[in-house]
MIKOLDREN-243211 format. One record per residue (C-alpha): x, y, z; residue number from 1. Coordinates in steps of 0.5 Angstrom, whole numbers, plus 500, padded with zeros to 3 digits. Layout:
<pts>
{u = X; v = Y; w = Z; seq = NUM}
...
</pts>
This chain:
<pts>
{u = 500; v = 500; w = 500; seq = 1}
{u = 506; v = 505; w = 502; seq = 2}
{u = 509; v = 504; w = 495; seq = 3}
{u = 502; v = 505; w = 492; seq = 4}
{u = 501; v = 511; w = 495; seq = 5}
{u = 508; v = 513; w = 493; seq = 6}
{u = 508; v = 512; w = 486; seq = 7}
{u = 501; v = 516; w = 486; seq = 8}
{u = 504; v = 522; w = 489; seq = 9}
{u = 510; v = 522; w = 484; seq = 10}
{u = 505; v = 521; w = 479; seq = 11}
{u = 501; v = 527; w = 481; seq = 12}
{u = 507; v = 531; w = 483; seq = 13}
{u = 509; v = 530; w = 475; seq = 14}
{u = 502; v = 531; w = 472; seq = 15}
{u = 503; v = 538; w = 469; seq = 16}
{u = 496; v = 540; w = 471; seq = 17}
{u = 498; v = 540; w = 478; seq = 18}
{u = 504; v = 544; w = 477; seq = 19}
{u = 505; v = 551; w = 479; seq = 20}
{u = 507; v = 553; w = 472; seq = 21}
{u = 500; v = 551; w = 469; seq = 22}
{u = 496; v = 555; w = 475; seq = 23}
{u = 501; v = 561; w = 474; seq = 24}
{u = 500; v = 561; w = 466; seq = 25}
{u = 493; v = 560; w = 467; seq = 26}
{u = 492; v = 566; w = 472; seq = 27}
{u = 496; v = 570; w = 467; seq = 28}
{u = 492; v = 569; w = 460; seq = 29}
{u = 485; v = 569; w = 465; seq = 30}
{u = 487; v = 576; w = 466; seq = 31}
{u = 488; v = 578; w = 459; seq = 32}
{u = 482; v = 575; w = 457; seq = 33}
{u = 478; v = 578; w = 462; seq = 34}
{u = 480; v = 585; w = 459; seq = 35}
{u = 479; v = 583; w = 452; seq = 36}
{u = 486; v = 583; w = 451; seq = 37}
{u = 488; v = 576; w = 447; seq = 38}
{u = 484; v = 572; w = 443; seq = 39}
{u = 487; v = 566; w = 440; seq = 40}
{u = 491; v = 559; w = 442; seq = 41}
{u = 497; v = 558; w = 447; seq = 42}
{u = 501; v = 552; w = 447; seq = 43}
{u = 507; v = 551; w = 452; seq = 44}
{u = 511; v = 544; w = 453; seq = 45}
{u = 517; v = 542; w = 457; seq = 46}
{u = 521; v = 536; w = 455; seq = 47}
{u = 516; v = 534; w = 450; seq = 48}
{u = 510; v = 534; w = 455; seq = 49}
{u = 504; v = 539; w = 454; seq = 50}
{u = 504; v = 543; w = 461; seq = 51}
{u = 499; v = 549; w = 459; seq = 52}
{u = 494; v = 549; w = 453; seq = 53}
{u = 488; v = 554; w = 452; seq = 54}
{u = 484; v = 558; w = 448; seq = 55}
{u = 481; v = 564; w = 448; seq = 56}
{u = 476; v = 570; w = 445; seq = 57}
{u = 472; v = 568; w = 438; seq = 58}
{u = 474; v = 565; w = 432; seq = 59}
{u = 467; v = 568; w = 429; seq = 60}
{u = 465; v = 574; w = 433; seq = 61}
{u = 458; v = 575; w = 430; seq = 62}
{u = 456; v = 568; w = 431; seq = 63}
{u = 459; v = 568; w = 438; seq = 64}
{u = 463; v = 562; w = 437; seq = 65}
{u = 469; v = 561; w = 441; seq = 66}
{u = 476; v = 559; w = 440; seq = 67}
{u = 478; v = 552; w = 442; seq = 68}
{u = 485; v = 548; w = 441; seq = 69}
{u = 483; v = 546; w = 434; seq = 70}
{u = 482; v = 553; w = 432; seq = 71}
{u = 485; v = 554; w = 425; seq = 72}
{u = 489; v = 560; w = 424; seq = 73}
{u = 493; v = 564; w = 419; seq = 74}
{u = 501; v = 563; w = 421; seq = 75}
{u = 504; v = 568; w = 416; seq = 76}
{u = 512; v = 568; w = 416; seq = 77}
{u = 512; v = 562; w = 420; seq = 78}
{u = 511; v = 558; w = 414; seq = 79}
{u = 518; v = 560; w = 412; seq = 80}
{u = 520; v = 554; w = 416; seq = 81}
{u = 516; v = 549; w = 412; seq = 82}
{u = 519; v = 552; w = 406; seq = 83}
{u = 526; v = 552; w = 408; seq = 84}
{u = 525; v = 545; w = 411; seq = 85}
{u = 523; v = 542; w = 404; seq = 86}
{u = 529; v = 546; w = 401; seq = 87}
{u = 534; v = 542; w = 406; seq = 88}
{u = 531; v = 536; w = 405; seq = 89}
{u = 531; v = 536; w = 397; seq = 90}
{u = 539; v = 538; w = 399; seq = 91}
{u = 540; v = 532; w = 403; seq = 92}
{u = 537; v = 528; w = 397; seq = 93}
{u = 542; v = 530; w = 393; seq = 94}
{u = 536; v = 534; w = 388; seq = 95}
{u = 539; v = 541; w = 389; seq = 96}
{u = 545; v = 544; w = 394; seq = 97}
{u = 545; v = 550; w = 397; seq = 98}
{u = 551; v = 552; w = 393; seq = 99}
{u = 547; v = 552; w = 387; seq = 100}
{u = 547; v = 559; w = 383; seq = 101}
{u = 540; v = 562; w = 382; seq = 102}
{u = 542; v = 563; w = 375; seq = 103}
{u = 541; v = 555; w = 375; seq = 104}
{u = 534; v = 556; w = 376; seq = 105}
{u = 533; v = 562; w = 372; seq = 106}
{u = 538; v = 564; w = 367; seq = 107}
{u = 536; v = 571; w = 365; seq = 108}
{u = 536; v = 573; w = 373; seq = 109}
{u = 541; v = 579; w = 373; seq = 110}
{u = 547; v = 578; w = 377; seq = 111}
{u = 544; v = 571; w = 378; seq = 112}
{u = 551; v = 567; w = 378; seq = 113}
{u = 553; v = 571; w = 384; seq = 114}
{u = 546; v = 569; w = 388; seq = 115}
{u = 546; v = 562; w = 391; seq = 116}
{u = 540; v = 559; w = 395; seq = 117}
{u = 544; v = 559; w = 401; seq = 118}
{u = 544; v = 567; w = 401; seq = 119}
{u = 536; v = 567; w = 399; seq = 120}
{u = 534; v = 562; w = 405; seq = 121}
{u = 538; v = 566; w = 410; seq = 122}
{u = 536; v = 573; w = 407; seq = 123}
{u = 543; v = 575; w = 405; seq = 124}
{u = 541; v = 575; w = 397; seq = 125}
{u = 540; v = 583; w = 397; seq = 126}
{u = 533; v = 581; w = 393; seq = 127}
{u = 529; v = 586; w = 395; seq = 128}
{u = 522; v = 584; w = 399; seq = 129}
{u = 517; v = 587; w = 394; seq = 130}
{u = 512; v = 582; w = 393; seq = 131}
{u = 506; v = 587; w = 392; seq = 132}
{u = 500; v = 582; w = 391; seq = 133}
{u = 498; v = 584; w = 384; seq = 134}
{u = 505; v = 582; w = 381; seq = 135}
{u = 505; v = 575; w = 384; seq = 136}
{u = 499; v = 572; w = 381; seq = 137}
{u = 504; v = 567; w = 378; seq = 138}
{u = 511; v = 565; w = 377; seq = 139}
{u = 513; v = 568; w = 370; seq = 140}
{u = 509; v = 575; w = 373; seq = 141}
{u = 513; v = 575; w = 379; seq = 142}
{u = 520; v = 573; w = 376; seq = 143}
{u = 519; v = 579; w = 371; seq = 144}
{u = 517; v = 584; w = 376; seq = 145}
{u = 522; v = 582; w = 381; seq = 146}
{u = 528; v = 581; w = 377; seq = 147}
{u = 527; v = 588; w = 374; seq = 148}
{u = 529; v = 591; w = 381; seq = 149}
{u = 536; v = 592; w = 383; seq = 150}
{u = 539; v = 589; w = 389; seq = 151}
{u = 539; v = 592; w = 396; seq = 152}
{u = 546; v = 590; w = 396; seq = 153}
{u = 551; v = 585; w = 394; seq = 154}
{u = 549; v = 578; w = 395; seq = 155}
{u = 552; v = 575; w = 402; seq = 156}
{u = 555; v = 582; w = 404; seq = 157}
{u = 549; v = 584; w = 409; seq = 158}
{u = 542; v = 581; w = 411; seq = 159}
{u = 535; v = 584; w = 409; seq = 160}
{u = 529; v = 580; w = 410; seq = 161}
{u = 526; v = 578; w = 404; seq = 162}
{u = 519; v = 575; w = 403; seq = 163}
{u = 521; v = 575; w = 395; seq = 164}
{u = 527; v = 571; w = 396; seq = 165}
{u = 522; v = 566; w = 400; seq = 166}
{u = 517; v = 566; w = 393; seq = 167}
{u = 523; v = 564; w = 389; seq = 168}
{u = 524; v = 558; w = 393; seq = 169}
{u = 517; v = 556; w = 393; seq = 170}
{u = 518; v = 556; w = 385; seq = 171}
{u = 525; v = 552; w = 386; seq = 172}
{u = 521; v = 547; w = 390; seq = 173}
{u = 516; v = 546; w = 384; seq = 174}
{u = 522; v = 546; w = 379; seq = 175}
{u = 526; v = 541; w = 383; seq = 176}
{u = 520; v = 536; w = 385; seq = 177}
{u = 515; v = 537; w = 379; seq = 178}
{u = 509; v = 538; w = 385; seq = 179}
{u = 506; v = 544; w = 386; seq = 180}
{u = 509; v = 548; w = 392; seq = 181}
{u = 503; v = 546; w = 396; seq = 182}
{u = 503; v = 539; w = 394; seq = 183}
{u = 511; v = 539; w = 396; seq = 184}
{u = 510; v = 541; w = 403; seq = 185}
{u = 504; v = 536; w = 404; seq = 186}
{u = 508; v = 530; w = 401; seq = 187}
{u = 515; v = 532; w = 405; seq = 188}
{u = 512; v = 534; w = 412; seq = 189}
{u = 504; v = 535; w = 413; seq = 190}
{u = 502; v = 528; w = 411; seq = 191}
{u = 509; v = 524; w = 414; seq = 192}
{u = 507; v = 528; w = 421; seq = 193}
{u = 500; v = 527; w = 420; seq = 194}
{u = 499; v = 535; w = 421; seq = 195}
{u = 492; v = 534; w = 419; seq = 196}
{u = 490; v = 541; w = 420; seq = 197}
{u = 495; v = 545; w = 416; seq = 198}
{u = 495; v = 547; w = 409; seq = 199}
{u = 493; v = 553; w = 404; seq = 200}
{u = 488; v = 557; w = 401; seq = 201}
{u = 485; v = 559; w = 407; seq = 202}
{u = 480; v = 563; w = 404; seq = 203}
{u = 476; v = 556; w = 402; seq = 204}
{u = 477; v = 552; w = 408; seq = 205}
{u = 470; v = 551; w = 410; seq = 206}
{u = 472; v = 547; w = 417; seq = 207}
{u = 468; v = 549; w = 423; seq = 208}
{u = 474; v = 551; w = 427; seq = 209}
{u = 477; v = 556; w = 422; seq = 210}
{u = 478; v = 562; w = 426; seq = 211}
{u = 476; v = 569; w = 422; seq = 212}
{u = 482; v = 575; w = 423; seq = 213}
{u = 480; v = 581; w = 426; seq = 214}
{u = 482; v = 589; w = 426; seq = 215}
{u = 478; v = 590; w = 432; seq = 216}
{u = 475; v = 584; w = 437; seq = 217}
{u = 471; v = 585; w = 443; seq = 218}
{u = 465; v = 582; w = 446; seq = 219}
{u = 460; v = 587; w = 443; seq = 220}
{u = 464; v = 589; w = 436; seq = 221}
{u = 468; v = 586; w = 431; seq = 222}
{u = 471; v = 588; w = 425; seq = 223}
{u = 474; v = 583; w = 420; seq = 224}
{u = 481; v = 584; w = 417; seq = 225}
{u = 484; v = 585; w = 410; seq = 226}
{u = 483; v = 578; w = 407; seq = 227}
{u = 488; v = 577; w = 400; seq = 228}
{u = 484; v = 574; w = 394; seq = 229}
{u = 490; v = 569; w = 392; seq = 230}
{u = 494; v = 565; w = 397; seq = 231}
{u = 499; v = 570; w = 399; seq = 232}
{u = 504; v = 571; w = 400; seq = 233}
{u = 505; v = 564; w = 398; seq = 234}
{u = 512; v = 560; w = 400; seq = 235}
{u = 513; v = 566; w = 404; seq = 236}
{u = 507; v = 566; w = 409; seq = 237}
{u = 501; v = 563; w = 406; seq = 238}
{u = 500; v = 557; w = 411; seq = 239}
{u = 495; v = 556; w = 416; seq = 240}
{u = 495; v = 551; w = 422; seq = 241}
{u = 494; v = 550; w = 429; seq = 242}
{u = 498; v = 550; w = 436; seq = 243}
{u = 497; v = 542; w = 436; seq = 244}
{u = 500; v = 541; w = 429; seq = 245}
{u = 505; v = 546; w = 430; seq = 246}
{u = 507; v = 542; w = 436; seq = 247}
{u = 508; v = 536; w = 432; seq = 248}
{u = 512; v = 539; w = 428; seq = 249}
{u = 516; v = 541; w = 433; seq = 250}
{u = 517; v = 534; w = 436; seq = 251}
{u = 519; v = 532; w = 429; seq = 252}
{u = 524; v = 537; w = 428; seq = 253}
{u = 527; v = 535; w = 435; seq = 254}
{u = 527; v = 528; w = 434; seq = 255}
{u = 531; v = 529; w = 427; seq = 256}
{u = 525; v = 526; w = 423; seq = 257}
{u = 525; v = 532; w = 418; seq = 258}
{u = 532; v = 533; w = 418; seq = 259}
{u = 538; v = 530; w = 419; seq = 260}
{u = 542; v = 532; w = 425; seq = 261}
{u = 548; v = 535; w = 422; seq = 262}
{u = 543; v = 539; w = 417; seq = 263}
{u = 538; v = 541; w = 423; seq = 264}
{u = 544; v = 544; w = 427; seq = 265}
{u = 547; v = 547; w = 420; seq = 266}
{u = 539; v = 551; w = 419; seq = 267}
{u = 540; v = 553; w = 427; seq = 268}
{u = 546; v = 556; w = 426; seq = 269}
{u = 546; v = 564; w = 424; seq = 270}
{u = 549; v = 565; w = 417; seq = 271}
{u = 551; v = 572; w = 417; seq = 272}
{u = 546; v = 575; w = 422; seq = 273}
{u = 546; v = 574; w = 429; seq = 274}
{u = 538; v = 573; w = 429; seq = 275}
{u = 537; v = 568; w = 423; seq = 276}
{u = 540; v = 562; w = 420; seq = 277}
{u = 537; v = 557; w = 414; seq = 278}
{u = 530; v = 559; w = 415; seq = 279}
{u = 529; v = 560; w = 422; seq = 280}
{u = 530; v = 565; w = 427; seq = 281}
{u = 536; v = 564; w = 432; seq = 282}
{u = 536; v = 568; w = 439; seq = 283}
{u = 537; v = 567; w = 446; seq = 284}
{u = 533; v = 567; w = 452; seq = 285}
{u = 537; v = 567; w = 458; seq = 286}
{u = 544; v = 565; w = 455; seq = 287}
{u = 540; v = 559; w = 452; seq = 288}
{u = 539; v = 558; w = 445; seq = 289}
{u = 532; v = 558; w = 442; seq = 290}
{u = 530; v = 557; w = 435; seq = 291}
{u = 523; v = 558; w = 431; seq = 292}
{u = 519; v = 563; w = 427; seq = 293}
{u = 514; v = 569; w = 428; seq = 294}
{u = 509; v = 570; w = 423; seq = 295}
{u = 504; v = 576; w = 422; seq = 296}
{u = 500; v = 579; w = 417; seq = 297}
{u = 492; v = 582; w = 417; seq = 298}
{u = 488; v = 579; w = 422; seq = 299}
{u = 493; v = 574; w = 425; seq = 300}
{u = 500; v = 574; w = 430; seq = 301}
{u = 503; v = 567; w = 430; seq = 302}
{u = 510; v = 566; w = 435; seq = 303}
{u = 513; v = 559; w = 435; seq = 304}
{u = 520; v = 557; w = 438; seq = 305}
{u = 524; v = 552; w = 442; seq = 306}
{u = 529; v = 553; w = 447; seq = 307}
{u = 534; v = 548; w = 445; seq = 308}
{u = 537; v = 546; w = 452; seq = 309}
{u = 531; v = 546; w = 456; seq = 310}
{u = 527; v = 543; w = 451; seq = 311}
{u = 521; v = 548; w = 452; seq = 312}
{u = 517; v = 549; w = 446; seq = 313}
{u = 512; v = 556; w = 446; seq = 314}
{u = 507; v = 556; w = 441; seq = 315}
{u = 502; v = 562; w = 441; seq = 316}
{u = 497; v = 565; w = 435; seq = 317}
{u = 492; v = 570; w = 435; seq = 318}
{u = 486; v = 572; w = 431; seq = 319}
{u = 486; v = 579; w = 433; seq = 320}
{u = 491; v = 585; w = 431; seq = 321}
{u = 490; v = 588; w = 437; seq = 322}
{u = 491; v = 582; w = 442; seq = 323}
{u = 497; v = 583; w = 446; seq = 324}
{u = 500; v = 577; w = 444; seq = 325}
{u = 508; v = 580; w = 443; seq = 326}
{u = 507; v = 582; w = 451; seq = 327}
{u = 505; v = 576; w = 454; seq = 328}
{u = 511; v = 572; w = 451; seq = 329}
{u = 516; v = 575; w = 456; seq = 330}
{u = 511; v = 574; w = 462; seq = 331}
{u = 511; v = 567; w = 459; seq = 332}
{u = 518; v = 566; w = 459; seq = 333}
{u = 519; v = 569; w = 466; seq = 334}
{u = 514; v = 564; w = 469; seq = 335}
{u = 518; v = 558; w = 466; seq = 336}
{u = 524; v = 560; w = 468; seq = 337}
{u = 522; v = 562; w = 475; seq = 338}
{u = 524; v = 569; w = 474; seq = 339}
{u = 520; v = 575; w = 478; seq = 340}
{u = 514; v = 577; w = 473; seq = 341}
{u = 508; v = 581; w = 474; seq = 342}
{u = 501; v = 581; w = 472; seq = 343}
{u = 497; v = 587; w = 470; seq = 344}
{u = 492; v = 589; w = 475; seq = 345}
{u = 487; v = 592; w = 471; seq = 346}
{u = 484; v = 598; w = 474; seq = 347}
{u = 476; v = 599; w = 475; seq = 348}
{u = 474; v = 604; w = 469; seq = 349}
{u = 469; v = 609; w = 469; seq = 350}
{u = 466; v = 609; w = 462; seq = 351}
{u = 465; v = 617; w = 462; seq = 352}
{u = 472; v = 618; w = 465; seq = 353}
{u = 474; v = 613; w = 459; seq = 354}
{u = 471; v = 617; w = 454; seq = 355}
{u = 474; v = 623; w = 456; seq = 356}
{u = 480; v = 620; w = 454; seq = 357}
{u = 478; v = 620; w = 446; seq = 358}
{u = 481; v = 625; w = 442; seq = 359}
{u = 487; v = 628; w = 438; seq = 360}
{u = 493; v = 630; w = 442; seq = 361}
{u = 499; v = 634; w = 439; seq = 362}
{u = 506; v = 637; w = 440; seq = 363}
{u = 510; v = 641; w = 435; seq = 364}
{u = 513; v = 634; w = 432; seq = 365}
{u = 507; v = 629; w = 432; seq = 366}
{u = 500; v = 627; w = 433; seq = 367}
{u = 497; v = 622; w = 438; seq = 368}
{u = 490; v = 619; w = 436; seq = 369}
{u = 486; v = 616; w = 442; seq = 370}
{u = 479; v = 612; w = 441; seq = 371}
{u = 475; v = 609; w = 446; seq = 372}
{u = 471; v = 602; w = 443; seq = 373}
{u = 466; v = 598; w = 447; seq = 374}
{u = 471; v = 600; w = 453; seq = 375}
{u = 478; v = 599; w = 450; seq = 376}
{u = 482; v = 604; w = 449; seq = 377}
{u = 486; v = 605; w = 442; seq = 378}
{u = 492; v = 609; w = 441; seq = 379}
{u = 496; v = 611; w = 436; seq = 380}
{u = 501; v = 615; w = 433; seq = 381}
{u = 501; v = 619; w = 427; seq = 382}
{u = 505; v = 614; w = 422; seq = 383}
{u = 505; v = 608; w = 426; seq = 384}
{u = 499; v = 602; w = 427; seq = 385}
{u = 494; v = 602; w = 433; seq = 386}
{u = 495; v = 598; w = 440; seq = 387}
{u = 490; v = 597; w = 445; seq = 388}
{u = 492; v = 600; w = 452; seq = 389}
{u = 491; v = 596; w = 459; seq = 390}
{u = 487; v = 601; w = 464; seq = 391}
{u = 491; v = 601; w = 470; seq = 392}
{u = 488; v = 607; w = 474; seq = 393}
{u = 483; v = 613; w = 472; seq = 394}
{u = 490; v = 616; w = 469; seq = 395}
{u = 495; v = 611; w = 467; seq = 396}
{u = 494; v = 606; w = 462; seq = 397}
{u = 500; v = 601; w = 459; seq = 398}
{u = 501; v = 597; w = 453; seq = 399}
{u = 506; v = 593; w = 457; seq = 400}
{u = 511; v = 596; w = 463; seq = 401}
{u = 516; v = 599; w = 458; seq = 402}
{u = 510; v = 603; w = 455; seq = 403}
{u = 506; v = 607; w = 459; seq = 404}
{u = 501; v = 613; w = 458; seq = 405}
{u = 499; v = 618; w = 463; seq = 406}
{u = 493; v = 622; w = 462; seq = 407}
{u = 493; v = 629; w = 465; seq = 408}
{u = 486; v = 632; w = 466; seq = 409}
{u = 486; v = 640; w = 465; seq = 410}
{u = 481; v = 645; w = 469; seq = 411}
{u = 477; v = 644; w = 462; seq = 412}
{u = 477; v = 639; w = 457; seq = 413}
{u = 481; v = 643; w = 452; seq = 414}
{u = 487; v = 643; w = 457; seq = 415}
{u = 487; v = 636; w = 458; seq = 416}
{u = 494; v = 633; w = 456; seq = 417}
{u = 498; v = 626; w = 456; seq = 418}
{u = 505; v = 624; w = 457; seq = 419}
{u = 508; v = 617; w = 454; seq = 420}
{u = 514; v = 613; w = 455; seq = 421}
{u = 516; v = 609; w = 450; seq = 422}
{u = 519; v = 602; w = 450; seq = 423}
{u = 526; v = 606; w = 447; seq = 424}
{u = 526; v = 610; w = 453; seq = 425}
{u = 524; v = 616; w = 450; seq = 426}
{u = 518; v = 621; w = 453; seq = 427}
{u = 513; v = 624; w = 449; seq = 428}
{u = 508; v = 629; w = 451; seq = 429}
{u = 502; v = 632; w = 447; seq = 430}
{u = 496; v = 637; w = 449; seq = 431}
{u = 489; v = 636; w = 447; seq = 432}
{u = 488; v = 639; w = 440; seq = 433}
{u = 483; v = 642; w = 435; seq = 434}
{u = 487; v = 641; w = 429; seq = 435}
{u = 483; v = 640; w = 423; seq = 436}
{u = 484; v = 633; w = 420; seq = 437}
{u = 481; v = 630; w = 414; seq = 438}
{u = 480; v = 624; w = 410; seq = 439}
{u = 483; v = 624; w = 403; seq = 440}
{u = 484; v = 620; w = 397; seq = 441}
{u = 491; v = 618; w = 394; seq = 442}
{u = 493; v = 614; w = 388; seq = 443}
{u = 495; v = 614; w = 381; seq = 444}
{u = 487; v = 615; w = 379; seq = 445}
{u = 488; v = 622; w = 382; seq = 446}
{u = 492; v = 628; w = 379; seq = 447}
{u = 497; v = 627; w = 385; seq = 448}
{u = 499; v = 620; w = 384; seq = 449}
{u = 501; v = 615; w = 389; seq = 450}
{u = 507; v = 620; w = 391; seq = 451}
{u = 503; v = 626; w = 392; seq = 452}
{u = 499; v = 629; w = 398; seq = 453}
{u = 492; v = 626; w = 399; seq = 454}
{u = 486; v = 630; w = 395; seq = 455}
{u = 482; v = 632; w = 400; seq = 456}
{u = 475; v = 630; w = 401; seq = 457}
{u = 469; v = 635; w = 403; seq = 458}
{u = 465; v = 634; w = 409; seq = 459}
{u = 458; v = 637; w = 411; seq = 460}
{u = 456; v = 639; w = 418; seq = 461}
{u = 450; v = 636; w = 418; seq = 462}
{u = 453; v = 629; w = 417; seq = 463}
{u = 460; v = 630; w = 420; seq = 464}
{u = 462; v = 623; w = 419; seq = 465}
{u = 461; v = 623; w = 411; seq = 466}
{u = 466; v = 625; w = 407; seq = 467}
{u = 465; v = 626; w = 399; seq = 468}
{u = 467; v = 629; w = 392; seq = 469}
{u = 462; v = 631; w = 387; seq = 470}
{u = 464; v = 631; w = 380; seq = 471}
{u = 471; v = 630; w = 380; seq = 472}
{u = 476; v = 628; w = 375; seq = 473}
{u = 479; v = 621; w = 376; seq = 474}
{u = 483; v = 617; w = 371; seq = 475}
{u = 484; v = 609; w = 370; seq = 476}
{u = 488; v = 607; w = 376; seq = 477}
{u = 487; v = 605; w = 383; seq = 478}
{u = 486; v = 609; w = 390; seq = 479}
{u = 485; v = 609; w = 397; seq = 480}
{u = 482; v = 613; w = 402; seq = 481}
{u = 487; v = 616; w = 407; seq = 482}
{u = 487; v = 620; w = 414; seq = 483}
{u = 491; v = 627; w = 413; seq = 484}
{u = 497; v = 624; w = 409; seq = 485}
{u = 498; v = 618; w = 414; seq = 486}
{u = 499; v = 611; w = 411; seq = 487}
{u = 499; v = 609; w = 418; seq = 488}
{u = 491; v = 610; w = 417; seq = 489}
{u = 488; v = 608; w = 410; seq = 490}
{u = 483; v = 604; w = 408; seq = 491}
{u = 482; v = 600; w = 401; seq = 492}
{u = 478; v = 594; w = 399; seq = 493}
{u = 477; v = 587; w = 402; seq = 494}
{u = 477; v = 581; w = 398; seq = 495}
{u = 470; v = 581; w = 397; seq = 496}
{u = 470; v = 587; w = 393; seq = 497}
{u = 465; v = 590; w = 397; seq = 498}
{u = 467; v = 591; w = 405; seq = 499}
{u = 472; v = 596; w = 407; seq = 500}
{u = 479; v = 594; w = 411; seq = 501}
{u = 485; v = 597; w = 413; seq = 502}
{u = 491; v = 597; w = 408; seq = 503}
{u = 487; v = 593; w = 403; seq = 504}
{u = 487; v = 593; w = 396; seq = 505}
{u = 486; v = 599; w = 391; seq = 506}
{u = 479; v = 602; w = 389; seq = 507}
{u = 479; v = 601; w = 382; seq = 508}
{u = 477; v = 606; w = 377; seq = 509}
{u = 476; v = 603; w = 370; seq = 510}
{u = 476; v = 609; w = 365; seq = 511}
{u = 477; v = 616; w = 365; seq = 512}
{u = 471; v = 621; w = 367; seq = 513}
{u = 468; v = 625; w = 373; seq = 514}
{u = 466; v = 621; w = 379; seq = 515}
{u = 462; v = 622; w = 385; seq = 516}
{u = 466; v = 619; w = 391; seq = 517}
{u = 463; v = 618; w = 398; seq = 518}
{u = 466; v = 615; w = 405; seq = 519}
{u = 461; v = 614; w = 410; seq = 520}
{u = 465; v = 613; w = 417; seq = 521}
{u = 459; v = 613; w = 421; seq = 522}
{u = 458; v = 606; w = 423; seq = 523}
{u = 466; v = 605; w = 426; seq = 524}
{u = 466; v = 597; w = 425; seq = 525}
{u = 462; v = 598; w = 418; seq = 526}
{u = 465; v = 604; w = 414; seq = 527}
{u = 462; v = 604; w = 407; seq = 528}
{u = 463; v = 607; w = 401; seq = 529}
{u = 460; v = 609; w = 394; seq = 530}
{u = 464; v = 610; w = 387; seq = 531}
{u = 459; v = 613; w = 382; seq = 532}
{u = 460; v = 616; w = 375; seq = 533}
{u = 457; v = 623; w = 375; seq = 534}
{u = 451; v = 625; w = 372; seq = 535}
{u = 452; v = 631; w = 368; seq = 536}
</pts>
């Protein structure tokens, strides 16, 4: 009996569900979930055993369907690990070599004799990262487009992250295997590892577990992010997966089921840049080597890595651009290594006080824009993206401990001010501003072109959220709506050809003529537009 009890005690002690780390991770994510600051799935493993796996938020907000551990997410540049793994497998099989010149596959590529596959896979080729979706419809179009661009630097001399290079690797996989890129990834990796919930062509996935990607997501409101029409960005970032499938990849990589040991070690060795090997990001955590690959794009954020010496694996994927994904990771790491950490104590907020924050704050160099949606405080500086702040008190808000925002109410609303401490240690201030900002149009359909300033839209005092132009001359081409010449806030057309999204496709003008244009922002979550030929 004593032996049985001893064994039972040891089993309970070893069980991850009873570990202190599991409880701490659960408390961490529960806090962010309650504050509406994380939507997605997370998996943490030690020595091949999952110690924490849980999901939060909505995979389909309008239908109120929650994310699960089986939710499918786009993982964007995490795809590059798979592209690199197949290239390295093909080298092991003698079907290609990383010493191959690019000219072997594309004889007419400028300076192709000086670019090797090793340069491309390690982002040291000098090929610019320029993969506009209009120029990536097929191999011929893309190669013609990218080969006309000058190299950023001489191959092998510098490091610069290049999605375009990984497009080329995808096409080379097709040439060498005789299979489509998607089919090659499936045959070489997904099928052998039984990664049955990983693949491509996410737009046409009908699985109930598919998680939609959001620009904004809360309990009561949501706005879908931009969706590519094609499987963009191809071999540089078109895959979708689940946390459990990525864990299968991790275990197979660790046990040399994907690549031989010597190949794996070479892939994990920095090539020229200290942070990148052969298709894998390389960094350190508490002086210990970690490898993996992040991914990010419209609607989704993905992080996967393994700390080699301690066999710790972290996978976290989000389907909301405003989730605090990147800021959760340091806290997770501190928990795993028993380091001091803190969980933000979410302050109680009075809706009236929070609403008072909303507005524009300016100094002589920049502008800060604050909006409040469903209780969430959205902060954006001119020319930068938006982030969601955590309320700590009535006047203190933060992105994390290294990015804080202090609101200083004045004697009246007009004298309100803010102080922002940024992650790089800089401090900026702003005072509530009555500056006039306007939405406009930018693009080659307008007289100013893409490099000019916005064509200002008009407004009506009776309908302040409606912007328009009447009988305005436009030419064949495209345009976007842009806020006060600021690329940090622009609107385009989603892949359905109807809805609006940030950083999306151009609105098209099919023929020269005079047009009536409108942009209606009265519904923040569902802006609308019209483009009509003027009636003379």
